[in-house]
CHARMM-style PDB file with segment names, atoms N, HN, CA, C and O in Angstrom:
ATOM      1  N   MET     1      66.765 -62.887 -40.256  1.00  0.00      PROA
ATOM      2  CA  MET     1      67.564 -63.936 -40.827  1.00  0.00      PROA
ATOM      3  C   MET     1      68.200 -63.493 -42.144  1.00  0.00      PROA
ATOM      4  O   MET     1      69.366 -63.795 -42.398  1.00  0.00      PROA
ATOM      5  N   LEU     2      67.449 -62.781 -42.983  1.00  0.00      PROA
ATOM      6  HN  LEU     2      66.502 -62.535 -42.777  1.00  0.00      PROA
ATOM      7  CA  LEU     2      67.991 -62.348 -44.274  1.00  0.00      PROA
ATOM      8  C   LEU     2      69.202 -61.430 -44.131  1.00  0.00      PROA
ATOM      9  O   LEU     2      70.185 -61.621 -44.847  1.00  0.00      PROA
ATOM     10  N   PRO     3      69.171 -60.427 -43.221  1.00  0.00      PROA
ATOM     11  CA  PRO     3      70.355 -59.580 -43.075  1.00  0.00      PROA
ATOM     12  C   PRO     3      71.608 -60.359 -42.661  1.00  0.00      PROA
ATOM     13  O   PRO     3      72.719 -60.004 -43.056  1.00  0.00      PROA
ATOM     14  N   LYS     4      71.434 -61.405 -41.875  1.00  0.00      PROA
ATOM     15  HN  LYS     4      70.532 -61.694 -41.553  1.00  0.00      PROA
ATOM     16  CA  LYS     4      72.580 -62.235 -41.481  1.00  0.00      PROA
ATOM     17  C   LYS     4      73.218 -62.905 -42.690  1.00  0.00      PROA
ATOM     18  O   LYS     4      74.415 -63.194 -42.689  1.00  0.00      PROA
ATOM     19  N   LEU     5      72.422 -63.149 -43.711  1.00  0.00      PROA
ATOM     20  HN  LEU     5      71.450 -62.914 -43.712  1.00  0.00      PROA
ATOM     21  CA  LEU     5      72.921 -63.771 -44.941  1.00  0.00      PROA
ATOM     22  C   LEU     5      73.367 -62.745 -45.972  1.00  0.00      PROA
ATOM     23  O   LEU     5      73.764 -63.099 -47.082  1.00  0.00      PROA
ATOM     24  N   GLY     6      73.299 -61.457 -45.593  1.00  0.00      PROA
ATOM     25  HN  GLY     6      72.976 -61.170 -44.691  1.00  0.00      PROA
ATOM     26  CA  GLY     6      73.689 -60.405 -46.517  1.00  0.00      PROA
ATOM     27  C   GLY     6      72.621 -60.112 -47.562  1.00  0.00      PROA
ATOM     28  O   GLY     6      72.925 -59.562 -48.621  1.00  0.00      PROA
ATOM     29  N   LEU     7      71.382 -60.471 -47.277  1.00  0.00      PROA
ATOM     30  HN  LEU     7      71.136 -60.918 -46.417  1.00  0.00      PROA
ATOM     31  CA  LEU     7      70.286 -60.257 -48.213  1.00  0.00      PROA
ATOM     32  C   LEU     7      69.318 -59.223 -47.662  1.00  0.00      PROA
ATOM     33  O   LEU     7      69.158 -59.091 -46.449  1.00  0.00      PROA
ATOM     34  N   GLU     8      68.675 -58.491 -48.565  1.00  0.00      PROA
ATOM     35  HN  GLU     8      68.805 -58.599 -49.550  1.00  0.00      PROA
ATOM     36  CA  GLU     8      67.663 -57.525 -48.162  1.00  0.00      PROA
ATOM     37  C   GLU     8      66.290 -58.177 -48.266  1.00  0.00      PROA
ATOM     38  O   GLU     8      66.018 -58.907 -49.219  1.00  0.00      PROA
ATOM     39  N   PRO     9      65.427 -57.916 -47.288  1.00  0.00      PROA
ATOM     40  CA  PRO     9      64.079 -58.484 -47.383  1.00  0.00      PROA
ATOM     41  C   PRO     9      63.309 -57.861 -48.541  1.00  0.00      PROA
ATOM     42  O   PRO     9      63.554 -56.706 -48.889  1.00  0.00      PROA
ATOM     43  N   PRO    10      62.388 -58.602 -49.141  1.00  0.00      PROA
ATOM     44  CA  PRO    10      61.606 -58.046 -50.247  1.00  0.00      PROA
ATOM     45  C   PRO    10      60.708 -56.917 -49.768  1.00  0.00      PROA
ATOM     46  O   PRO    10      60.287 -56.898 -48.611  1.00  0.00      PROA
ATOM     47  N   ARG    11      60.417 -55.979 -50.656  1.00  0.00      PROA
ATOM     48  HN  ARG    11      60.759 -55.994 -51.596  1.00  0.00      PROA
ATOM     49  CA  ARG    11      59.560 -54.844 -50.305  1.00  0.00      PROA
ATOM     50  C   ARG    11      58.088 -55.178 -50.455  1.00  0.00      PROA
ATOM     51  O   ARG    11      57.235 -54.418 -49.999  1.00  0.00      PROA
ATOM     52  N   GLY    12      57.783 -56.273 -51.071  1.00  0.00      PROA
ATOM     53  HN  GLY    12      58.477 -56.890 -51.442  1.00  0.00      PROA
ATOM     54  CA  GLY    12      56.388 -56.639 -51.260  1.00  0.00      PROA
ATOM     55  C   GLY    12      56.261 -58.054 -51.778  1.00  0.00      PROA
ATOM     56  O   GLY    12      57.242 -58.690 -52.161  1.00  0.00      PROA
ATOM     57  N   VAL    13      55.044 -58.524 -51.782  1.00  0.00      PROA
ATOM     58  HN  VAL    13      54.247 -58.007 -51.471  1.00  0.00      PROA
ATOM     59  CA  VAL    13      54.757 -59.876 -52.258  1.00  0.00      PROA
ATOM     60  C   VAL    13      53.535 -59.797 -53.165  1.00  0.00      PROA
ATOM     61  O   VAL    13      52.589 -59.062 -52.881  1.00  0.00      PROA
ATOM     62  N   LEU    14      53.561 -60.544 -54.238  1.00  0.00      PROA
ATOM     63  HN  LEU    14      54.329 -61.141 -54.469  1.00  0.00      PROA
ATOM     64  CA  LEU    14      52.434 -60.589 -55.165  1.00  0.00      PROA
ATOM     65  C   LEU    14      51.947 -62.028 -55.251  1.00  0.00      PROA
ATOM     66  O   LEU    14      52.694 -62.919 -55.654  1.00  0.00      PROA
ATOM     67  N   PHE    15      50.697 -62.252 -54.871  1.00  0.00      PROA
ATOM     68  HN  PHE    15      50.090 -61.528 -54.543  1.00  0.00      PROA
ATOM     69  CA  PHE    15      50.090 -63.569 -54.989  1.00  0.00      PROA
ATOM     70  C   PHE    15      49.300 -63.610 -56.289  1.00  0.00      PROA
ATOM     71  O   PHE    15      48.508 -62.712 -56.572  1.00  0.00      PROA
ATOM     72  N   VAL    16      49.522 -64.657 -57.077  1.00  0.00      PROA
ATOM     73  HN  VAL    16      50.166 -65.387 -56.847  1.00  0.00      PROA
ATOM     74  CA  VAL    16      48.843 -64.803 -58.363  1.00  0.00      PROA
ATOM     75  C   VAL    16      48.218 -66.192 -58.428  1.00  0.00      PROA
ATOM     76  O   VAL    16      48.834 -67.173 -58.011  1.00  0.00      PROA
ATOM     77  N   GLY    17      47.014 -66.272 -58.942  1.00  0.00      PROA
ATOM     78  HN  GLY    17      46.514 -65.475 -59.280  1.00  0.00      PROA
ATOM     79  CA  GLY    17      46.363 -67.568 -59.091  1.00  0.00      PROA
ATOM     80  C   GLY    17      44.882 -67.403 -59.346  1.00  0.00      PROA
ATOM     81  O   GLY    17      44.351 -66.294 -59.304  1.00  0.00      PROA
ATOM     82  N   PRO    18      44.225 -68.505 -59.608  1.00  0.00      PROA
ATOM     83  CA  PRO    18      42.791 -68.444 -59.890  1.00  0.00      PROA
ATOM     84  C   PRO    18      41.989 -68.037 -58.653  1.00  0.00      PROA
ATOM     85  O   PRO    18      42.469 -68.174 -57.528  1.00  0.00      PROA
ATOM     86  N   PRO    19      40.777 -67.542 -58.858  1.00  0.00      PROA
ATOM     87  CA  PRO    19      39.933 -67.142 -57.736  1.00  0.00      PROA
ATOM     88  C   PRO    19      39.603 -68.332 -56.826  1.00  0.00      PROA
ATOM     89  O   PRO    19      39.482 -69.472 -57.275  1.00  0.00      PROA
ATOM     90  N   GLY    20      39.463 -68.025 -55.547  1.00  0.00      PROA
ATOM     91  HN  GLY    20      39.560 -67.099 -55.183  1.00  0.00      PROA
ATOM     92  CA  GLY    20      39.024 -69.043 -54.601  1.00  0.00      PROA
ATOM     93  C   GLY    20      40.095 -69.976 -54.088  1.00  0.00      PROA
ATOM     94  O   GLY    20      39.781 -71.027 -53.529  1.00  0.00      PROA
ATOM     95  N   THR    21      41.368 -69.612 -54.267  1.00  0.00      PROA
ATOM     96  HN  THR    21      41.623 -68.758 -54.721  1.00  0.00      PROA
ATOM     97  CA  THR    21      42.445 -70.498 -53.815  1.00  0.00      PROA
ATOM     98  C   THR    21      43.082 -70.056 -52.503  1.00  0.00      PROA
ATOM     99  O   THR    21      44.028 -70.691 -52.037  1.00  0.00      PROA
ATOM    100  N   GLY    22      42.576 -68.970 -51.892  1.00  0.00      PROA
ATOM    101  HN  GLY    22      41.807 -68.455 -52.270  1.00  0.00      PROA
ATOM    102  CA  GLY    22      43.075 -68.550 -50.586  1.00  0.00      PROA
ATOM    103  C   GLY    22      44.174 -67.511 -50.616  1.00  0.00      PROA
ATOM    104  O   GLY    22      44.883 -67.345 -49.623  1.00  0.00      PROA
ATOM    105  N   LYS    23      44.339 -66.806 -51.722  1.00  0.00      PROA
ATOM    106  HN  LYS    23      43.763 -66.941 -52.528  1.00  0.00      PROA
ATOM    107  CA  LYS    23      45.397 -65.790 -51.813  1.00  0.00      PROA
ATOM    108  C   LYS    23      45.192 -64.679 -50.792  1.00  0.00      PROA
ATOM    109  O   LYS    23      46.123 -64.311 -50.075  1.00  0.00      PROA
ATOM    110  N   THR    24      43.981 -64.146 -50.725  1.00  0.00      PROA
ATOM    111  HN  THR    24      43.225 -64.445 -51.307  1.00  0.00      PROA
ATOM    112  CA  THR    24      43.698 -63.044 -49.808  1.00  0.00      PROA
ATOM    113  C   THR    24      43.825 -63.503 -48.363  1.00  0.00      PROA
ATOM    114  O   THR    24      44.422 -62.805 -47.543  1.00  0.00      PROA
ATOM    115  N   LEU    25      43.280 -64.648 -48.047  1.00  0.00      PROA
ATOM    116  HN  LEU    25      42.795 -65.215 -48.712  1.00  0.00      PROA
ATOM    117  CA  LEU    25      43.358 -65.189 -46.691  1.00  0.00      PROA
ATOM    118  C   LEU    25      44.810 -65.400 -46.275  1.00  0.00      PROA
ATOM    119  O   LEU    25      45.188 -65.070 -45.151  1.00  0.00      PROA
ATOM    120  N   THR    26      45.620 -65.945 -47.170  1.00  0.00      PROA
ATOM    121  HN  THR    26      45.313 -66.213 -48.083  1.00  0.00      PROA
ATOM    122  CA  THR    26      47.032 -66.178 -46.878  1.00  0.00      PROA
ATOM    123  C   THR    26      47.770 -64.866 -46.661  1.00  0.00      PROA
ATOM    124  O   THR    26      48.564 -64.750 -45.728  1.00  0.00      PROA
ATOM    125  N   ALA    27      47.518 -63.880 -47.510  1.00  0.00      PROA
ATOM    126  HN  ALA    27      46.873 -63.974 -48.268  1.00  0.00      PROA
ATOM    127  CA  ALA    27      48.183 -62.580 -47.378  1.00  0.00      PROA
ATOM    128  C   ALA    27      47.825 -61.917 -46.054  1.00  0.00      PROA
ATOM    129  O   ALA    27      48.700 -61.384 -45.371  1.00  0.00      PROA
ATOM    130  N   ARG    28      46.554 -61.947 -45.689  1.00  0.00      PROA
ATOM    131  HN  ARG    28      45.844 -62.380 -46.244  1.00  0.00      PROA
ATOM    132  CA  ARG    28      46.127 -61.354 -44.414  1.00  0.00      PROA
ATOM    133  C   ARG    28      46.760 -62.079 -43.231  1.00  0.00      PROA
ATOM    134  O   ARG    28      47.194 -61.442 -42.271  1.00  0.00      PROA
ATOM    135  N   ALA    29      46.814 -63.397 -43.297  1.00  0.00      PROA
ATOM    136  HN  ALA    29      46.462 -63.915 -44.076  1.00  0.00      PROA
ATOM    137  CA  ALA    29      47.412 -64.180 -42.210  1.00  0.00      PROA
ATOM    138  C   ALA    29      48.895 -63.866 -42.064  1.00  0.00      PROA
ATOM    139  O   ALA    29      49.378 -63.684 -40.946  1.00  0.00      PROA
ATOM    140  N   PHE    30      49.623 -63.800 -43.174  1.00  0.00      PROA
ATOM    141  HN  PHE    30      49.230 -63.949 -44.082  1.00  0.00      PROA
ATOM    142  CA  PHE    30      51.046 -63.445 -43.126  1.00  0.00      PROA
ATOM    143  C   PHE    30      51.239 -62.062 -42.521  1.00  0.00      PROA
ATOM    144  O   PHE    30      52.077 -61.874 -41.639  1.00  0.00      PROA
ATOM    145  N   ALA    31      50.464 -61.097 -42.995  1.00  0.00      PROA
ATOM    146  HN  ALA    31      49.783 -61.250 -43.712  1.00  0.00      PROA
ATOM    147  CA  ALA    31      50.604 -59.722 -42.514  1.00  0.00      PROA
ATOM    148  C   ALA    31      50.331 -59.636 -41.019  1.00  0.00      PROA
ATOM    149  O   ALA    31      51.071 -58.977 -40.289  1.00  0.00      PROA
ATOM    150  N   GLU    32      49.285 -60.288 -40.566  1.00  0.00      PROA
ATOM    151  HN  GLU    32      48.684 -60.823 -41.160  1.00  0.00      PROA
ATOM    152  CA  GLU    32      48.953 -60.251 -39.142  1.00  0.00      PROA
ATOM    153  C   GLU    32      50.040 -60.928 -38.311  1.00  0.00      PROA
ATOM    154  O   GLU    32      50.444 -60.411 -37.270  1.00  0.00      PROA
ATOM    155  N   GLU    33      50.502 -62.064 -38.765  1.00  0.00      PROA
ATOM    156  HN  GLU    33      50.174 -62.485 -39.611  1.00  0.00      PROA
ATOM    157  CA  GLU    33      51.530 -62.808 -38.026  1.00  0.00      PROA
ATOM    158  C   GLU    33      52.847 -62.040 -37.958  1.00  0.00      PROA
ATOM    159  O   GLU    33      53.529 -62.061 -36.933  1.00  0.00      PROA
ATOM    160  N   LEU    34      53.202 -61.367 -39.043  1.00  0.00      PROA
ATOM    161  HN  LEU    34      52.648 -61.350 -39.876  1.00  0.00      PROA
ATOM    162  CA  LEU    34      54.472 -60.641 -39.104  1.00  0.00      PROA
ATOM    163  C   LEU    34      54.358 -59.207 -38.610  1.00  0.00      PROA
ATOM    164  O   LEU    34      55.370 -58.528 -38.436  1.00  0.00      PROA
ATOM    165  N   GLY    35      53.133 -58.738 -38.381  1.00  0.00      PROA
ATOM    166  HN  GLY    35      52.310 -59.289 -38.522  1.00  0.00      PROA
ATOM    167  CA  GLY    35      52.936 -57.367 -37.910  1.00  0.00      PROA
ATOM    168  C   GLY    35      53.309 -56.321 -38.946  1.00  0.00      PROA
ATOM    169  O   GLY    35      53.867 -55.276 -38.612  1.00  0.00      PROA
ATOM    170  N   VAL    36      52.998 -56.607 -40.205  1.00  0.00      PROA
ATOM    171  HN  VAL    36      52.544 -57.456 -40.476  1.00  0.00      PROA
ATOM    172  CA  VAL    36      53.323 -55.671 -41.285  1.00  0.00      PROA
ATOM    173  C   VAL    36      52.042 -55.161 -41.940  1.00  0.00      PROA
ATOM    174  O   VAL    36      50.954 -55.686 -41.701  1.00  0.00      PROA
ATOM    175  N   SER    37      52.191 -54.135 -42.764  1.00  0.00      PROA
ATOM    176  HN  SER    37      53.074 -53.709 -42.958  1.00  0.00      PROA
ATOM    177  CA  SER    37      51.049 -53.552 -43.470  1.00  0.00      PROA
ATOM    178  C   SER    37      50.517 -54.511 -44.520  1.00  0.00      PROA
ATOM    179  O   SER    37      51.251 -55.324 -45.082  1.00  0.00      PROA
ATOM    180  N   TYR    38      49.234 -54.395 -44.767  1.00  0.00      PROA
ATOM    181  HN  TYR    38      48.638 -53.734 -44.311  1.00  0.00      PROA
ATOM    182  CA  TYR    38      48.574 -55.222 -45.770  1.00  0.00      PROA
ATOM    183  C   TYR    38      47.711 -54.319 -46.641  1.00  0.00      PROA
ATOM    184  O   TYR    38      46.836 -53.613 -46.141  1.00  0.00      PROA
ATOM    185  N   ILE    39      47.962 -54.347 -47.937  1.00  0.00      PROA
ATOM    186  HN  ILE    39      48.673 -54.921 -48.343  1.00  0.00      PROA
ATOM    187  CA  ILE    39      47.168 -53.567 -48.880  1.00  0.00      PROA
ATOM    188  C   ILE    39      46.687 -54.518 -49.967  1.00  0.00      PROA
ATOM    189  O   ILE    39      47.495 -55.130 -50.666  1.00  0.00      PROA
ATOM    190  N   ALA    40      45.386 -54.639 -50.106  1.00  0.00      PROA
ATOM    191  HN  ALA    40      44.730 -54.142 -49.538  1.00  0.00      PROA
ATOM    192  CA  ALA    40      44.813 -55.486 -51.156  1.00  0.00      PROA
ATOM    193  C   ALA    40      44.366 -54.593 -52.303  1.00  0.00      PROA
ATOM    194  O   ALA    40      43.630 -53.628 -52.098  1.00  0.00      PROA
ATOM    195  N   ILE    41      44.811 -54.916 -53.502  1.00  0.00      PROA
ATOM    196  HN  ILE    41      45.409 -55.700 -53.668  1.00  0.00      PROA
ATOM    197  CA  ILE    41      44.434 -54.155 -54.690  1.00  0.00      PROA
ATOM    198  C   ILE    41      43.703 -55.093 -55.634  1.00  0.00      PROA
ATOM    199  O   ILE    41      44.221 -56.147 -56.005  1.00  0.00      PROA
ATOM    200  N   VAL    42      42.505 -54.705 -56.016  1.00  0.00      PROA
ATOM    201  HN  VAL    42      42.084 -53.849 -55.715  1.00  0.00      PROA
ATOM    202  CA  VAL    42      41.705 -55.490 -56.949  1.00  0.00      PROA
ATOM    203  C   VAL    42      41.891 -54.880 -58.331  1.00  0.00      PROA
ATOM    204  O   VAL    42      41.645 -53.689 -58.520  1.00  0.00      PROA
ATOM    205  N   GLY    43      42.320 -55.677 -59.290  1.00  0.00      PROA
ATOM    206  HN  GLY    43      42.520 -56.644 -59.137  1.00  0.00      PROA
ATOM    207  CA  GLY    43      42.646 -55.206 -60.626  1.00  0.00      PROA
ATOM    208  C   GLY    43      41.684 -54.213 -61.244  1.00  0.00      PROA
ATOM    209  O   GLY    43      42.112 -53.123 -61.623  1.00  0.00      PROA
ATOM    210  N   PRO    44      40.402 -54.535 -61.364  1.00  0.00      PROA
ATOM    211  CA  PRO    44      39.466 -53.605 -62.013  1.00  0.00      PROA
ATOM    212  C   PRO    44      39.357 -52.246 -61.324  1.00  0.00      PROA
ATOM    213  O   PRO    44      38.982 -51.262 -61.961  1.00  0.00      PROA
ATOM    214  N   GLU    45      39.679 -52.180 -60.043  1.00  0.00      PROA
ATOM    215  HN  GLU    45      39.984 -52.980 -59.526  1.00  0.00      PROA
ATOM    216  CA  GLU    45      39.595 -50.907 -59.329  1.00  0.00      PROA
ATOM    217  C   GLU    45      40.679 -49.922 -59.757  1.00  0.00      PROA
ATOM    218  O   GLU    45      40.503 -48.714 -59.602  1.00  0.00      PROA
ATOM    219  N   VAL    46      41.784 -50.410 -60.286  1.00  0.00      PROA
ATOM    220  HN  VAL    46      41.927 -51.392 -60.412  1.00  0.00      PROA
ATOM    221  CA  VAL    46      42.886 -49.520 -60.657  1.00  0.00      PROA
ATOM    222  C   VAL    46      43.138 -49.486 -62.159  1.00  0.00      PROA
ATOM    223  O   VAL    46      44.122 -48.895 -62.605  1.00  0.00      PROA
ATOM    224  N   MET    47      42.279 -50.102 -62.931  1.00  0.00      PROA
ATOM    225  HN  MET    47      41.480 -50.582 -62.568  1.00  0.00      PROA
ATOM    226  CA  MET    47      42.465 -50.119 -64.377  1.00  0.00      PROA
ATOM    227  C   MET    47      41.545 -49.105 -65.043  1.00  0.00      PROA
ATOM    228  O   MET    47      40.374 -48.978 -64.685  1.00  0.00      PROA
ATOM    229  N   GLY    48      42.092 -48.390 -66.010  1.00  0.00      PROA
ATOM    230  HN  GLY    48      43.043 -48.494 -66.301  1.00  0.00      PROA
ATOM    231  CA  GLY    48      41.307 -47.438 -66.780  1.00  0.00      PROA
ATOM    232  C   GLY    48      41.503 -47.691 -68.260  1.00  0.00      PROA
ATOM    233  O   GLY    48      42.440 -48.381 -68.662  1.00  0.00      PROA
ATOM    234  N   LYS    49      40.626 -47.138 -69.063  1.00  0.00      PROA
ATOM    235  HN  LYS    49      39.865 -46.577 -68.737  1.00  0.00      PROA
ATOM    236  CA  LYS    49      40.775 -47.384 -70.495  1.00  0.00      PROA
ATOM    237  C   LYS    49      41.621 -46.326 -71.189  1.00  0.00      PROA
ATOM    238  O   LYS    49      41.928 -46.471 -72.372  1.00  0.00      PROA
ATOM    239  N   TYR    50      42.011 -45.248 -70.473  1.00  0.00      PROA
ATOM    240  HN  TYR    50      41.761 -45.130 -69.512  1.00  0.00      PROA
ATOM    241  CA  TYR    50      42.841 -44.203 -71.059  1.00  0.00      PROA
ATOM    242  C   TYR    50      44.199 -44.149 -70.380  1.00  0.00      PROA
ATOM    243  O   TYR    50      44.311 -44.401 -69.180  1.00  0.00      PROA
ATOM    244  N   TYR    51      45.240 -43.816 -71.155  1.00  0.00      PROA
ATOM    245  HN  TYR    51      45.149 -43.612 -72.129  1.00  0.00      PROA
ATOM    246  CA  TYR    51      46.596 -43.731 -70.634  1.00  0.00      PROA
ATOM    247  C   TYR    51      46.664 -42.713 -69.499  1.00  0.00      PROA
ATOM    248  O   TYR    51      46.187 -41.588 -69.640  1.00  0.00      PROA
ATOM    249  N   GLY    52      47.257 -43.110 -68.375  1.00  0.00      PROA
ATOM    250  HN  GLY    52      47.645 -44.025 -68.260  1.00  0.00      PROA
ATOM    251  CA  GLY    52      47.413 -42.214 -67.238  1.00  0.00      PROA
ATOM    252  C   GLY    52      46.226 -42.188 -66.294  1.00  0.00      PROA
ATOM    253  O   GLY    52      46.331 -41.675 -65.181  1.00  0.00      PROA
ATOM    254  N   GLU    53      45.107 -42.731 -66.721  1.00  0.00      PROA
ATOM    255  HN  GLU    53      45.022 -43.148 -67.626  1.00  0.00      PROA
ATOM    256  CA  GLU    53      43.902 -42.739 -65.893  1.00  0.00      PROA
ATOM    257  C   GLU    53      44.053 -43.689 -64.700  1.00  0.00      PROA
ATOM    258  O   GLU    53      43.418 -43.493 -63.664  1.00  0.00      PROA
ATOM    259  N   ASN    54      44.882 -44.702 -64.847  1.00  0.00      PROA
ATOM    260  HN  ASN    54      45.398 -44.861 -65.688  1.00  0.00      PROA
ATOM    261  CA  ASN    54      45.059 -45.715 -63.807  1.00  0.00      PROA
ATOM    262  C   ASN    54      45.611 -45.138 -62.511  1.00  0.00      PROA
ATOM    263  O   ASN    54      45.273 -45.625 -61.432  1.00  0.00      PROA
ATOM    264  N   GLU    55      46.443 -44.124 -62.592  1.00  0.00      PROA
ATOM    265  HN  GLU    55      46.717 -43.729 -63.469  1.00  0.00      PROA
ATOM    266  CA  GLU    55      47.114 -43.598 -61.412  1.00  0.00      PROA
ATOM    267  C   GLU    55      46.206 -42.731 -60.546  1.00  0.00      PROA
ATOM    268  O   GLU    55      46.492 -42.548 -59.362  1.00  0.00      PROA
ATOM    269  N   LEU    56      45.131 -42.198 -61.094  1.00  0.00      PROA
ATOM    270  HN  LEU    56      44.899 -42.347 -62.055  1.00  0.00      PROA
ATOM    271  CA  LEU    56      44.269 -41.277 -60.351  1.00  0.00      PROA
ATOM    272  C   LEU    56      43.709 -41.868 -59.061  1.00  0.00      PROA
ATOM    273  O   LEU    56      43.772 -41.195 -58.032  1.00  0.00      PROA
ATOM    274  N   PRO    57      43.162 -43.093 -59.053  1.00  0.00      PROA
ATOM    275  CA  PRO    57      42.610 -43.617 -57.806  1.00  0.00      PROA
ATOM    276  C   PRO    57      43.675 -43.938 -56.760  1.00  0.00      PROA
ATOM    277  O   PRO    57      43.373 -44.015 -55.569  1.00  0.00      PROA
ATOM    278  N   ILE    58      44.899 -44.124 -57.193  1.00  0.00      PROA
ATOM    279  HN  ILE    58      45.144 -44.061 -58.160  1.00  0.00      PROA
ATOM    280  CA  ILE    58      45.979 -44.492 -56.273  1.00  0.00      PROA
ATOM    281  C   ILE    58      46.576 -43.241 -55.716  1.00  0.00      PROA
ATOM    282  OT1 ILE    58      47.507 -43.305 -54.914  1.00  0.00      PROA
TER     283      ILE     58
END
């Protein structure tokens, strides 16, 4: 539908909100329904206390 309107589909989606509101469940449901990739990133897993350290796990 978006290409028909001359628009490009988004490359990703970011869900933001307090814990326990269904963000992960909603993202998984969308991905499964649309047949697209799903990558969940948990903030503390990719954060480091030194500059440049954040990119190493990714």
